[in-house]
Every structure is written in structure tokens, then in C-alpha cells.
N, C-alpha and C positions, 0 to 999 in steps of 0.2 A: 527335365521337361514337365509344363502343367497339367495339373490333372483337374483344373477348373472350365467348367463349359465356355463358350464364349461371350455369353450373358455375362458370367461373371467376372471374365477377366474386363471386359469392359468396367465394368462397374468398379473395380479394385483401381485402372487404368484413371477414372475420373473423382474417385478419392483420391488415390496419390497426388494429381495439379491440385483438388482444390488445397488439400491440409499444407500441401506443399507453399503456394500462393498465400493460404490465409497466415502465414507467418509472418510473413509483410507484415501484414494487419498489427501487430504487434508489435512490431519495433516503427509504424506509422506513431500509433499513439500513444508508444512512448513507456510501453508496458513491461518491456524485458530487457535489461541490461546482459552484456557481454554473450552468452550461449544457453543463461537462462530462461526457464520457460517452456511451454511447450502444447500442442494442439495435434487431438487424434481427429478422425473421424471412422465410424461406421461403414462397413462396405453391406450397402444392403441387396441379402438375401440371400447374404453370408456369415457365417458364423468367425469372423473376419474381422480389422480393424486395420486402421493407418495409423501413425505416427514418426513422427523427428528421431532423425539419429543423436543419437548421446553426445557433447561438446564439440559439437558440427556449429561451424559461424553461422549465422543467417545471410549471410551472401554467398554462399555458399550451399544453398537448401536449393533441390530441385526434386521434381516426380522420382524419377532413377536412382534418386537415395533415401527416399524413405522407407519406410520399414514397415513390413507386412507381417500382422500375428493374427497368431488366435485366440480365443477368447478367457485363455489360461494365460496371454504374454510371453506365447512362446513363439517365435523368428520361426520364418517359413522358410525354409533350408529353399536354396535354388532361386528364390526372388528377386528380383532386383535392389539390394541394399542390404540385401541379409549379411553382407561380411561385415558387416558395419554392429555397435552393440544398441539396442533401443536404451529410448530415454529412461530415464533411474526413476521415473513415476508412471512407468509400462503398466506394473505390477496395479495400482491403483485405478489407473485409465481401462485395464481388464477388467476390476473387482466391477469396477461402476457398470459395464455394458454388461453382464454376466448377472447382475442384479437387477439393472432396470431397464429391460426391453425397449422403454422410446426413448430413452439416450441415443441418439445420433453421432452426437460431437459430448467431449471434452475437453475443457480450454485450462491451463496452470501457469501463474503471470507473479510475477514479484513487483509487482506494480506499487508504488509508492506510500500511497496513503490507504488504499486496502491494505496491505501489510503492518503498516501503523497499526490499525484498527485489530490485524491479527496479536498483533506482539501484547495489545492490550487483553484479548481473548472479550472483548468484548463487541456485542451486537451491534451494525448500522440500525439506528432507528430510521423507523419507516415518517419521514415528517415533512418531504415534495414532492408533490406529484408523480414529477418522472420516474421516482422509484418506486411509486404505487403501482402506477401504469404495467412497469417492466418485471417489478418485481411481485407486487403483493402481498406485502409483509416486510420486517426487516429483513436484516441479511444476516441469518443467522451463525455463530463460534459452534466451527467440528473440535472435536477432542484432540488433541496433542497428540502427534506419529511420529513415529520414526521413518523416513527413507526407505525403500528394501526392500519391501515388503508390501502384502496388500494393507497391512493395517491402515494407511490413509485411504484408499478405498472404501474400506468401510467405514470410517468416520465420515466420509462424504454422504453415503447413502445412509445409513441410522441417521443422518441429520436433515436431509432433505426428506427423507420419506414420509410423504400427506401434509409438503411442505409446499407454498408455491413459489417460493424464491428457486430461481435456478443458479444459483452461487452459493457461496457457504467461505467464509473463512477458516480455515484448518489455523489452532490456536497455533501464534509463535512463528506460524511459519507462510501461510499468504491463502489468494482464494483460488479458487479450484469453482469452475464451472458449466454449466449441461444446456447443452442445447437439443432442440430435434435434428440438426446436422451440424457438422463444424463450423461453419458460417456463424449457425444461429450462437452457438458457445460462445465463439470470439467475440460477437453484438454486446451478449452478458457481462463477458471480461470487461470490455472498454465500457460498457455503462456502471457495471462495478465500482472502477477506480474512479468514475466519473462521480458516483453519488457519494464513495465515500472525499472526497476532495470538498465536494460542497458541504457537507454536514459537516464536514472540520470545522471548516472557513465559520459558518453558522456557531456554532461552539465557541467560537473566540471570541463573536459577540453578546453570548446568553445562551442561558437554556434553551434550546428550540423548542417548536409547539407541535406535539403531534399532532398526525390527521385521523380526526375520529372513525373509529373499523370502516363503522360502513360507507362511507367516503370514497375508504380504501378500497374494498370491494366492489362500489360502484366506479369506479378510476379501471384498477383493471380488468374487469368486464370489458368497458366498452374498448378499453386500447387492444386488447385480445380477440377481440369476438366482433368490433364495430368496426374501429381505425383501419384508413386505409380498404375498407370498404368498397364496391360500388354503391348507390341508392340502389335501395330495392327499388324503388317507383321507375328509377330510368332503365333498370333492370327489363320491367315488366314492359317499358312504352318499347326498348328494341326488338323484344321479342314479338311483339305485335304489330308491327312496324316491315313488312315484306320489305322494303325501300331504303330500310337502319342498314 
């Protein structure tokens, strides 16, 4: 029987549904093959997160077989999905959630171009404006680490601490992304593969031209803080018009 409050139960159900659905986005954008890759989402208001089960086909993922874990990566017994083993990357996700409280979602994929950069242990340079917008810098390389414990998580946190990028290329492995929630982390995963492919193609034509750091800073600030926002004048006009 659940020991969580009704509010937390609602939050868990919402994250279960989101995480199950968002795995379909990894397939849609061609970021995974077979059962590789994973999405997780933190449960707001609780020291819990939801992650996919290990080795289950993407076609068979559903909210009820997502796995609820605590922030040590331990499966919560007696909850839906707890009869299965969680993703092999669960310890890495848990480490990120414990040490980066602002993170609400973590994603790992084996997307082709991003993995190719990781295989070279090479950061993706910030040479296109879309990359400056989304990541605010190069996409860095994290240390090589073996799957199975929290070594990958430690590498993610150490590499991204103080870095504007929401993505890291774990050496000889592949990309991990973080976000304010699971959807945000999935968006970052989609964008990592897009820029990895574009910059790779650019290098086939010659040496890409770096964007000056002040321009990167300006682009990042605009995209993160202005893009998609309603004009201030329009807000003021609406607030001042009783008929608006």
C-alpha cells in the first residue's frame, strides 16, 4: 500500500506518463536502436524519479511498467513496474539527481553522429548559431566510465558543473543530456544529434569558423530569456485595456 500523499501520487502518475511517452520521441528522431537509450524524470516534491525498465522494447513501454526509484537508484518495492530491472544507467541518473537538484530530467541515447564525436573523445565546437542558442558553448567530452555503478553519473556532474551546456559526450560511449524536466532533456538530446551531424558535415568541407564568444553569449541570452516571450509592450497594453 502506498505511503505517499495524494499529491505525490498524482505527480508520480504524471511523470510515469511523460517518461513513457517521451521514449517514443527518441524513436521518432532516430536517436536509438533496439532497446538502447533511456529517459528519466524527477518526481516534483519527492526524492524520487521514474526511469524505463531494462531490455524492454520501445513498443511495449507504458506508464505502468516504468520504474519508480529513490535518489540512490533503488527500486521502490510494491509499485507498478517494480518486478522488472531498471535501466542499466539508473545509477548514473540517480547520481545526477542527487548532485544537481535543478535537474528534472536525464536522457541517454546512442545517436549516430553524437556517438561518433564521443568515440573521438572530441568536444563539438560551437560554430553554428543554433548551438549557441541551445547550449551556449561547445558540447564537452566527459571521462570514460564503465556502465554499472555511478561512475558515469560522476563524470556527467563533474563535466557539466559550471558549464552552460545541457549535454555531455561521455568518452567512447555517447551523449547524456539534462533538463528542467524530462521533455527538456529530450529536446537537448534531439539538438545534440542535429548539431553533431551538421558540424561533422561542415568539417568535410573544411575547417568550421568559430563564433566569437561575445556573440555566443548574446545568442544564448536571447534564446534562453527572450525567444518565445510575449513583447513587453504587448503585455503592458493588454494589462491597461479593460476590454482586452
